[in-house]
TITIMI-564305 format. One record per atom (N, C-alpha, C): residue number from 0; x, y, z; residue in one letter. Coordinates in steps of 0.2 Angstrom, whole numbers, plus 5000, padded with zeros to 4 digits. Example, Ala and Ser with C-alpha at 12.3 -4.5 7.8 and 13.67 -1.06 7.14 Angstrom:
nr | xx | yy | zz | rest
0 | 5066 | 4972 | 5039 | a
0 | 5062 | 4978 | 5039 | a
0 | 5066 | 4984 | 5039 | a
1 | 5064 | 4989 | 5035 | s
1 | 5068 | 4995 | 5036 | s
1 | 5064 | 5000 | 5039 | s
! end
This chain:
nr | xx | yy | zz | rest
0 | 5099 | 4968 | 4927 | m
0 | 5099 | 4974 | 4930 | m
0 | 5099 | 4973 | 4938 | m
1 | 5101 | 4978 | 4942 | g
1 | 5101 | 4977 | 4949 | g
1 | 5094 | 4978 | 4952 | g
2 | 5094 | 4977 | 4959 | e
2 | 5088 | 4978 | 4962 | e
2 | 5087 | 4985 | 4963 | e
3 | 5080 | 4987 | 4963 | h
3 | 5079 | 4994 | 4964 | h
3 | 5078 | 4996 | 4971 | h
4 | 5081 | 5002 | 4973 | i
4 | 5081 | 5004 | 4980 | i
4 | 5077 | 5010 | 4980 | i
5 | 5072 | 5010 | 4985 | p
5 | 5067 | 5016 | 4985 | p
5 | 5071 | 5022 | 4987 | p
6 | 5070 | 5027 | 4983 | g
6 | 5074 | 5034 | 4984 | g
6 | 5080 | 5035 | 4980 | g
7 | 5083 | 5029 | 4977 | a
7 | 5089 | 5030 | 4974 | a
7 | 5088 | 5034 | 4968 | a
8 | 5083 | 5034 | 4964 | d
8 | 5082 | 5038 | 4958 | d
8 | 5081 | 5046 | 4960 | d
9 | 5080 | 5048 | 4966 | l
9 | 5079 | 5055 | 4968 | l
9 | 5085 | 5059 | 4967 | l
10 | 5091 | 5056 | 4968 | e
10 | 5097 | 5059 | 4967 | e
10 | 5098 | 5061 | 4960 | e
11 | 5096 | 5057 | 4955 | r
11 | 5097 | 5058 | 4948 | r
11 | 5092 | 5062 | 4944 | r
12 | 5086 | 5063 | 4948 | m
12 | 5081 | 5067 | 4945 | m
12 | 5082 | 5075 | 4946 | m
13 | 5079 | 5079 | 4942 | a
13 | 5079 | 5086 | 4943 | a
13 | 5074 | 5088 | 4949 | a
14 | 5076 | 5093 | 4952 | p
14 | 5071 | 5095 | 4958 | p
14 | 5064 | 5097 | 4955 | p
15 | 5059 | 5096 | 4959 | g
15 | 5053 | 5098 | 4957 | g
15 | 5049 | 5093 | 4953 | g
16 | 5051 | 5086 | 4954 | q
16 | 5048 | 5081 | 4950 | q
16 | 5043 | 5077 | 4955 | q
17 | 5037 | 5080 | 4957 | p
17 | 5033 | 5076 | 4962 | p
17 | 5031 | 5070 | 4960 | p
18 | 5030 | 5068 | 4953 | v
18 | 5028 | 5062 | 4951 | v
18 | 5033 | 5056 | 4953 | v
19 | 5039 | 5058 | 4953 | v
19 | 5044 | 5053 | 4955 | v
19 | 5043 | 5052 | 4962 | v
20 | 5043 | 5057 | 4966 | t
20 | 5042 | 5056 | 4973 | t
20 | 5036 | 5052 | 4975 | t
21 | 5030 | 5053 | 4972 | i
21 | 5024 | 5049 | 4973 | i
21 | 5025 | 5042 | 4972 | i
22 | 5029 | 5041 | 4966 | a
22 | 5030 | 5034 | 4964 | a
22 | 5034 | 5030 | 4969 | a
23 | 5039 | 5034 | 4972 | v
23 | 5044 | 5031 | 4977 | v
23 | 5040 | 5030 | 4983 | v
24 | 5036 | 5035 | 4985 | m
24 | 5032 | 5034 | 4991 | m
24 | 5028 | 5028 | 4991 | m
25 | 5024 | 5027 | 4985 | t
25 | 5020 | 5021 | 4985 | t
25 | 5024 | 5015 | 4986 | t
26 | 5030 | 5015 | 4983 | s
26 | 5034 | 5009 | 4983 | s
26 | 5037 | 5008 | 4990 | s
27 | 5038 | 5013 | 4994 | m
27 | 5040 | 5013 | 5001 | m
27 | 5035 | 5010 | 5005 | m
28 | 5029 | 5013 | 5004 | t
28 | 5023 | 5011 | 5008 | t
28 | 5021 | 5004 | 5007 | t
29 | 5022 | 5001 | 5001 | e
29 | 5021 | 4994 | 5000 | e
29 | 5026 | 4990 | 5003 | e
30 | 5032 | 4992 | 5003 | t
30 | 5038 | 4989 | 5006 | t
30 | 5037 | 4988 | 5014 | t
31 | 5035 | 4994 | 5017 | f
31 | 5034 | 4994 | 5024 | f
31 | 5027 | 4991 | 5026 | f
32 | 5022 | 4990 | 5021 | h
32 | 5016 | 4986 | 5023 | h
32 | 5018 | 4979 | 5023 | h
33 | 5022 | 4977 | 5019 | e
33 | 5024 | 4970 | 5019 | e
33 | 5029 | 4968 | 5026 | e
34 | 5033 | 4973 | 5027 | a
34 | 5037 | 4972 | 5033 | a
34 | 5033 | 4972 | 5040 | a
35 | 5028 | 4977 | 5040 | l
35 | 5023 | 4977 | 5046 | l
35 | 5019 | 4970 | 5046 | l
36 | 5017 | 4968 | 5041 | q
36 | 5013 | 4962 | 5040 | q
36 | 5017 | 4956 | 5043 | q
37 | 5023 | 4956 | 5041 | k
37 | 5028 | 4950 | 5043 | k
37 | 5029 | 4951 | 5050 | k
38 | 5030 | 4957 | 5053 | a
38 | 5032 | 4958 | 5060 | a
38 | 5026 | 4956 | 5064 | a
39 | 5020 | 4957 | 5062 | l
39 | 5014 | 4955 | 5065 | l
39 | 5013 | 4948 | 5065 | l
40 | 5015 | 4944 | 5060 | a
40 | 5014 | 4937 | 5060 | a
40 | 5019 | 4934 | 5065 | a
41 | 5024 | 4937 | 5067 | g
41 | 5028 | 4934 | 5073 | g
41 | 5027 | 4937 | 5080 | g
42 | 5023 | 4942 | 5080 | r
42 | 5022 | 4945 | 5087 | r
42 | 5015 | 4948 | 5087 | r
43 | 5012 | 4949 | 5093 | d
43 | 5005 | 4951 | 5094 | d
43 | 5005 | 4959 | 5093 | d
44 | 5011 | 4962 | 5095 | t
44 | 5011 | 4969 | 5095 | t
44 | 5018 | 4972 | 5093 | t
45 | 5017 | 4976 | 5088 | v
45 | 5024 | 4978 | 5084 | v
45 | 5024 | 4986 | 5084 | v
46 | 5029 | 4989 | 5085 | s
46 | 5031 | 4996 | 5085 | s
46 | 5032 | 4998 | 5077 | s
47 | 5028 | 5003 | 5075 | i
47 | 5029 | 5005 | 5068 | i
47 | 5036 | 5007 | 5067 | i
48 | 5039 | 5011 | 5071 | r
48 | 5045 | 5014 | 5071 | r
48 | 5051 | 5009 | 5072 | r
49 | 5049 | 5004 | 5077 | g
49 | 5054 | 4999 | 5078 | g
49 | 5055 | 4994 | 5072 | g
50 | 5049 | 4993 | 5069 | t
50 | 5050 | 4988 | 5063 | t
50 | 5054 | 4992 | 5057 | t
51 | 5053 | 4998 | 5057 | l
51 | 5057 | 5002 | 5052 | l
51 | 5065 | 5001 | 5053 | l
52 | 5066 | 5002 | 5060 | i
52 | 5073 | 5002 | 5062 | i
52 | 5076 | 4995 | 5061 | i
53 | 5072 | 4990 | 5062 | e
53 | 5074 | 4983 | 5061 | e
53 | 5075 | 4982 | 5054 | e
54 | 5071 | 4984 | 5050 | m
54 | 5071 | 4983 | 5042 | m
54 | 5077 | 4987 | 5039 | m
55 | 5078 | 4993 | 5041 | l
55 | 5083 | 4998 | 5038 | l
55 | 5090 | 4998 | 5041 | l
56 | 5090 | 4995 | 5047 | h
56 | 5096 | 4995 | 5051 | h
56 | 5099 | 5002 | 5052 | h
57 | 5094 | 5007 | 5053 | r
57 | 5096 | 5014 | 5054 | r
57 | 5090 | 5017 | 5056 | r
58 | 5091 | 5024 | 5059 | d
58 | 5085 | 5028 | 5061 | d
58 | 5081 | 5030 | 5054 | d
59 | 5075 | 5029 | 5054 | p
59 | 5071 | 5031 | 5048 | p
59 | 5071 | 5038 | 5047 | p
60 | 5070 | 5041 | 5041 | s
60 | 5069 | 5048 | 5039 | s
60 | 5061 | 5049 | 5040 | s
61 | 5060 | 5056 | 5040 | k
61 | 5053 | 5058 | 5041 | k
61 | 5048 | 5055 | 5036 | k
62 | 5051 | 5055 | 5030 | t
62 | 5047 | 5052 | 5024 | t
62 | 5046 | 5045 | 5025 | t
63 | 5051 | 5041 | 5027 | e
63 | 5050 | 5034 | 5028 | e
63 | 5045 | 5032 | 5034 | e
64 | 5045 | 5036 | 5039 | v
64 | 5041 | 5036 | 5045 | v
64 | 5033 | 5037 | 5042 | v
65 | 5033 | 5042 | 5038 | s
65 | 5026 | 5044 | 5036 | s
65 | 5023 | 5038 | 5031 | s
66 | 5028 | 5035 | 5027 | a
66 | 5025 | 5030 | 5023 | a
66 | 5024 | 5024 | 5027 | a
67 | 5027 | 5023 | 5032 | a
67 | 5026 | 5017 | 5037 | a
67 | 5019 | 5018 | 5041 | a
68 | 5018 | 5024 | 5043 | h
68 | 5011 | 5026 | 5046 | h
68 | 5006 | 5025 | 5041 | h
69 | 5007 | 5027 | 5035 | k
69 | 5002 | 5026 | 5030 | k
69 | 5000 | 5018 | 5029 | k
70 | 5006 | 5014 | 5029 | a
70 | 5005 | 5007 | 5028 | a
70 | 5001 | 5004 | 5034 | a
71 | 5003 | 5006 | 5040 | a
71 | 5000 | 5004 | 5046 | a
71 | 4992 | 5006 | 5046 | a
72 | 4991 | 5012 | 5044 | r
72 | 4983 | 5014 | 5044 | r
72 | 4980 | 5009 | 5039 | r
73 | 4983 | 5007 | 5033 | r
73 | 4980 | 5003 | 5029 | r
73 | 4979 | 4996 | 5032 | r
74 | 4984 | 4993 | 5035 | i
74 | 4983 | 4987 | 5039 | i
74 | 4977 | 4987 | 5044 | i
75 | 4976 | 4993 | 5048 | a
75 | 4971 | 4993 | 5052 | a
75 | 4964 | 4994 | 5049 | a
76 | 4964 | 4998 | 5043 | e
76 | 4958 | 4999 | 5039 | e
76 | 4956 | 4992 | 5036 | e
77 | 4960 | 4987 | 5035 | d
77 | 4959 | 4981 | 5032 | d
77 | 4956 | 4976 | 5038 | d
78 | 4957 | 4978 | 5044 | g
78 | 4955 | 4974 | 5050 | g
78 | 4960 | 4969 | 5052 | g
79 | 4966 | 4969 | 5049 | d
79 | 4971 | 4964 | 5051 | d
79 | 4974 | 4965 | 5058 | d
80 | 4973 | 4972 | 5061 | a
80 | 4976 | 4974 | 5067 | a
80 | 4973 | 4980 | 5069 | a
81 | 4974 | 4982 | 5075 | v
81 | 4972 | 4989 | 5078 | v
81 | 4978 | 4993 | 5078 | v
82 | 4977 | 4999 | 5076 | l
82 | 4982 | 5005 | 5077 | l
82 | 4981 | 5008 | 5083 | l
83 | 4986 | 5008 | 5088 | i
83 | 4985 | 5010 | 5095 | i
83 | 4991 | 5014 | 5097 | i
84 | 4990 | 5019 | 5101 | s
84 | 4995 | 5023 | 5103 | s
84 | 4997 | 5021 | 5110 | s
85 | 5003 | 5019 | 5111 | l
85 | 5005 | 5016 | 5118 | l
85 | 5011 | 5019 | 5120 | l
86 | 5012 | 5019 | 5127 | l
86 | 5019 | 5021 | 5130 | l
86 | 5023 | 5014 | 5129 | l
87 | 5029 | 5015 | 5129 | p
87 | 5033 | 5008 | 5128 | p
87 | 5032 | 5003 | 5133 | p
88 | 5031 | 5005 | 5139 | d
88 | 5029 | 5000 | 5144 | d
88 | 5022 | 4997 | 5144 | d
89 | 5018 | 5000 | 5140 | q
89 | 5011 | 4997 | 5139 | q
89 | 5011 | 4992 | 5133 | q
90 | 5016 | 4992 | 5129 | a
90 | 5016 | 4988 | 5123 | a
90 | 5017 | 4981 | 5124 | a
91 | 5020 | 4979 | 5130 | g
91 | 5021 | 4972 | 5131 | g
91 | 5028 | 4970 | 5130 | g
92 | 5031 | 4965 | 5132 | a
92 | 5038 | 4963 | 5132 | a
92 | 5040 | 4962 | 5125 | a
93 | 5036 | 4959 | 5120 | d
93 | 5039 | 4958 | 5114 | d
93 | 5039 | 4964 | 5109 | d
94 | 5036 | 4969 | 5111 | a
94 | 5036 | 4975 | 5106 | a
94 | 5042 | 4979 | 5107 | a
95 | 5044 | 4982 | 5102 | y
95 | 5050 | 4986 | 5102 | y
95 | 5049 | 4992 | 5107 | y
96 | 5054 | 4994 | 5110 | v
96 | 5054 | 5000 | 5115 | v
96 | 5059 | 5005 | 5112 | v
97 | 5057 | 5011 | 5110 | p
97 | 5061 | 5016 | 5107 | p
97 | 5067 | 5017 | 5112 | p
98 | 5073 | 5019 | 5109 | t
98 | 5079 | 5020 | 5113 | t
98 | 5081 | 5027 | 5113 | t
99 | 5077 | 5031 | 5110 | g
99 | 5079 | 5038 | 5110 | g
99 | 5078 | 5042 | 5116 | g
100 | 5081 | 5048 | 5117 | r
100 | 5081 | 5051 | 5123 | r
100 | 5074 | 5053 | 5125 | r
101 | 5071 | 5052 | 5131 | g
101 | 5064 | 5053 | 5133 | g
101 | 5059 | 5049 | 5130 | g
102 | 5061 | 5043 | 5127 | a
102 | 5057 | 5039 | 5124 | a
102 | 5052 | 5035 | 5129 | a
103 | 5055 | 5034 | 5135 | r
103 | 5051 | 5030 | 5140 | r
103 | 5044 | 5034 | 5142 | r
104 | 5044 | 5041 | 5141 | s
104 | 5038 | 5044 | 5143 | s
104 | 5034 | 5047 | 5137 | s
105 | 5036 | 5044 | 5131 | r
105 | 5033 | 5047 | 5124 | r
105 | 5029 | 5041 | 5121 | r
106 | 5022 | 5042 | 5120 | a
106 | 5018 | 5037 | 5117 | a
106 | 5020 | 5037 | 5109 | a
107 | 5020 | 5031 | 5106 | s
107 | 5021 | 5030 | 5099 | s
107 | 5016 | 5025 | 5097 | s
108 | 5015 | 5024 | 5090 | n
108 | 5010 | 5020 | 5087 | n
108 | 5012 | 5013 | 5086 | n
109 | 5008 | 5009 | 5088 | y
109 | 5009 | 5001 | 5087 | y
109 | 5003 | 4998 | 5083 | y
110 | 5005 | 4993 | 5080 | l
110 | 4999 | 4988 | 5078 | l
110 | 4999 | 4982 | 5082 | l
111 | 4993 | 4981 | 5084 | t
111 | 4992 | 4975 | 5089 | t
111 | 4986 | 4971 | 5087 | t
112 | 4986 | 4965 | 5089 | v
112 | 4981 | 4960 | 5088 | v
112 | 4980 | 4957 | 5095 | v
113 | 4983 | 4960 | 5100 | d
113 | 4983 | 4957 | 5107 | d
113 | 4977 | 4960 | 5111 | d
114 | 4972 | 4956 | 5112 | e
114 | 4965 | 4958 | 5114 | e
114 | 4966 | 4961 | 5121 | e
115 | 4971 | 4958 | 5125 | k
115 | 4972 | 4961 | 5132 | k
115 | 4974 | 4968 | 5132 | k
116 | 4978 | 4970 | 5128 | i
116 | 4980 | 4977 | 5127 | i
116 | 4974 | 4981 | 5125 | i
117 | 4971 | 4979 | 5120 | i
117 | 4965 | 4983 | 5117 | i
117 | 4960 | 4984 | 5123 | i
118 | 4958 | 4979 | 5127 | k
118 | 4953 | 4979 | 5132 | k
118 | 4956 | 4984 | 5138 | k
119 | 4962 | 4983 | 5139 | d
119 | 4965 | 4987 | 5145 | d
119 | 4965 | 4995 | 5143 | d
120 | 4967 | 4996 | 5137 | l
120 | 4968 | 5003 | 5135 | l
120 | 4963 | 5005 | 5129 | l
121 | 4957 | 5004 | 5129 | p
121 | 4953 | 5006 | 5123 | p
121 | 4953 | 5013 | 5121 | p
122 | 4954 | 5018 | 5126 | c
122 | 4954 | 5025 | 5124 | c
122 | 4960 | 5027 | 5120 | c
123 | 4965 | 5022 | 5119 | r
123 | 4971 | 5024 | 5115 | r
123 | 4971 | 5021 | 5108 | r
124 | 4965 | 5018 | 5106 | v
124 | 4964 | 5015 | 5100 | v
124 | 4964 | 5021 | 5095 | v
125 | 4968 | 5021 | 5090 | e
125 | 4968 | 5026 | 5085 | e
125 | 4964 | 5024 | 5079 | e
126 | 4964 | 5018 | 5077 | l
126 | 4960 | 5016 | 5071 | l
126 | 4959 | 5008 | 5071 | l
127 | 4952 | 5006 | 5071 | a
127 | 4950 | 4999 | 5071 | a
127 | 4944 | 4999 | 5067 | a
128 | 4943 | 4993 | 5064 | t
128 | 4937 | 4991 | 5060 | t
128 | 4932 | 4988 | 5064 | t
129 | 4926 | 4987 | 5062 | e
129 | 4920 | 4985 | 5065 | e
129 | 4922 | 4978 | 5068 | e
130 | 4927 | 4974 | 5065 | k
130 | 4929 | 4968 | 5067 | k
130 | 4931 | 4968 | 5075 | k
131 | 4934 | 4973 | 5077 | w
131 | 4937 | 4974 | 5084 | w
131 | 4932 | 4978 | 5088 | w
132 | 4926 | 4980 | 5086 | d
132 | 4921 | 4984 | 5090 | d
132 | 4920 | 4980 | 5097 | d
133 | 4918 | 4974 | 5097 | a
133 | 4916 | 4970 | 5103 | a
133 | 4922 | 4970 | 5108 | a
134 | 4928 | 4969 | 5106 | i
134 | 4933 | 4970 | 5111 | i
134 | 4934 | 4977 | 5114 | i
135 | 4934 | 4982 | 5109 | i
135 | 4935 | 4989 | 5111 | i
135 | 4929 | 4990 | 5116 | i
136 | 4923 | 4989 | 5114 | d
136 | 4917 | 4990 | 5119 | d
136 | 4918 | 4987 | 5125 | d
137 | 4920 | 4981 | 5126 | e
137 | 4921 | 4977 | 5132 | e
137 | 4926 | 4981 | 5136 | e
138 | 4932 | 4983 | 5133 | g
138 | 4937 | 4987 | 5137 | g
138 | 4934 | 4994 | 5139 | g
139 | 4929 | 4997 | 5135 | m
139 | 4926 | 5003 | 5137 | m
139 | 4922 | 5002 | 5144 | m
140 | 4918 | 4996 | 5143 | r
140 | 4914 | 4995 | 5149 | r
140 | 4918 | 4993 | 5155 | r
141 | 4923 | 4990 | 5155 | l
141 | 4928 | 4988 | 5160 | l
141 | 4931 | 4995 | 5163 | l
142 | 4933 | 4999 | 5158 | t
142 | 4936 | 5006 | 5161 | t
142 | 4930 | 5010 | 5164 | t
143 | 4924 | 5010 | 5162 | q
143 | 4919 | 5013 | 5165 | q
143 | 4918 | 5010 | 5172 | q
144 | 4918 | 5004 | 5173 | q
144 | 4917 | 5001 | 5180 | q
144 | 4923 | 5003 | 5184 | q
145 | 4929 | 5003 | 5182 | k
145 | 4935 | 5005 | 5186 | k
145 | 4934 | 5012 | 5188 | k
146 | 4932 | 5016 | 5184 | i
146 | 4931 | 5023 | 5186 | i
146 | 4925 | 5024 | 5191 | i
147 | 4920 | 5021 | 5190 | e
147 | 4914 | 5021 | 5195 | e
147 | 4916 | 5018 | 5201 | e
148 | 4920 | 5013 | 5202 | s
148 | 4921 | 5010 | 5208 | s
148 | 4927 | 5013 | 5212 | s
149 | 4931 | 5017 | 5209 | d
149 | 4936 | 5021 | 5212 | d
149 | 4935 | 5028 | 5213 | d
150 | 4934 | 5030 | 5219 | p
150 | 4932 | 5037 | 5221 | p
150 | 4937 | 5042 | 5218 | p
151 | 4944 | 5040 | 5218 | v
151 | 4949 | 5045 | 5216 | v
151 | 4948 | 5046 | 5208 | v
152 | 4947 | 5041 | 5204 | l
152 | 4946 | 5041 | 5197 | l
152 | 4940 | 5045 | 5196 | l
153 | 4934 | 5043 | 5200 | s
153 | 4928 | 5047 | 5198 | s
153 | 4929 | 5054 | 5199 | s
154 | 4932 | 5056 | 5204 | a
154 | 4933 | 5063 | 5205 | a
154 | 4938 | 5066 | 5200 | a
155 | 4943 | 5063 | 5198 | f
155 | 4947 | 5065 | 5193 | f
155 | 4944 | 5065 | 5186 | f
156 | 4939 | 5061 | 5184 | l
156 | 4936 | 5060 | 5178 | l
156 | 4928 | 5061 | 5179 | l
157 | 4926 | 5067 | 5181 | p
157 | 4919 | 5067 | 5182 | p
157 | 4915 | 5067 | 5175 | p
158 | 4910 | 5063 | 5175 | g
158 | 4906 | 5063 | 5169 | g
158 | 4908 | 5059 | 5163 | g
159 | 4914 | 5055 | 5164 | w
159 | 4917 | 5051 | 5159 | w
159 | 4912 | 5046 | 5157 | w
160 | 4910 | 5045 | 5151 | q
160 | 4905 | 5039 | 5149 | q
160 | 4908 | 5035 | 5144 | q
161 | 4908 | 5029 | 5144 | a
161 | 4910 | 5024 | 5139 | a
161 | 4905 | 5025 | 5133 | a
162 | 4908 | 5026 | 5127 | e
162 | 4903 | 5026 | 5121 | e
162 | 4905 | 5020 | 5117 | e
163 | 4900 | 5016 | 5116 | p
163 | 4901 | 5010 | 5112 | p
163 | 4903 | 5012 | 5104 | p
164 | 4907 | 5008 | 5101 | c
164 | 4910 | 5010 | 5095 | c
164 | 4905 | 5011 | 5090 | c
165 | 4900 | 5007 | 5089 | a
165 | 4894 | 5007 | 5084 | a
165 | 4891 | 5014 | 5085 | a
166 | 4890 | 5016 | 5091 | e
166 | 4887 | 5023 | 5093 | e
166 | 4891 | 5028 | 5091 | e
167 | 4898 | 5028 | 5092 | k
167 | 4903 | 5033 | 5090 | k
167 | 4903 | 5033 | 5083 | k
168 | 4903 | 5028 | 5079 | r
168 | 4903 | 5028 | 5072 | r
168 | 4897 | 5032 | 5069 | r
169 | 4891 | 5030 | 5072 | a
169 | 4885 | 5033 | 5069 | a
169 | 4885 | 5041 | 5071 | a
170 | 4888 | 5043 | 5077 | r
170 | 4888 | 5050 | 5078 | r
170 | 4893 | 5054 | 5074 | r
171 | 4899 | 5051 | 5072 | l
171 | 4904 | 5054 | 5068 | l
171 | 4901 | 5054 | 5061 | l
172 | 4898 | 5049 | 5059 | a
172 | 4895 | 5049 | 5052 | a
172 | 4890 | 5054 | 5051 | a
173 | 4886 | 5056 | 5056 | a
173 | 4881 | 5061 | 5056 | a
173 | 4883 | 5068 | 5056 | a
174 | 4889 | 5069 | 5059 | s
174 | 4892 | 5076 | 5059 | s
174 | 4896 | 5077 | 5053 | s
! end
């Protein structure tokens, strides 16, 4: 028998078959999970969308992007990387830069293990496990110091306070 291609069965199925869609989505999520893990093995920061484009050799569909984001969240929940929202120029030279119109001014999600990016941009962290708390907290302290030492930033961000990850988790769990 031939190799199974995710989504190929959808054309042969009758409309309204959500069980088939869920099975295909799980298979896509697993495929994208493996692709993202492989990309992270070679680079410190990877674009989720960029990894899909490299893998599929085309622009991904909304369903594929959704499955890839689900896979990226699982990688972050496992503590293998941090899910972070970055502008293309913040992602570093090795990360994929989206090429669509207006992409230079639009943030997108990346998986990173680059401690420098996490420390420099702790407020952009979307999902991280306790394993990354010390690095994120150090970044928050550094951000707090930058704000306090710069009169323009202090005026622009009055009352901004760094909140350590452990305290934030406790506050969110309590509410």
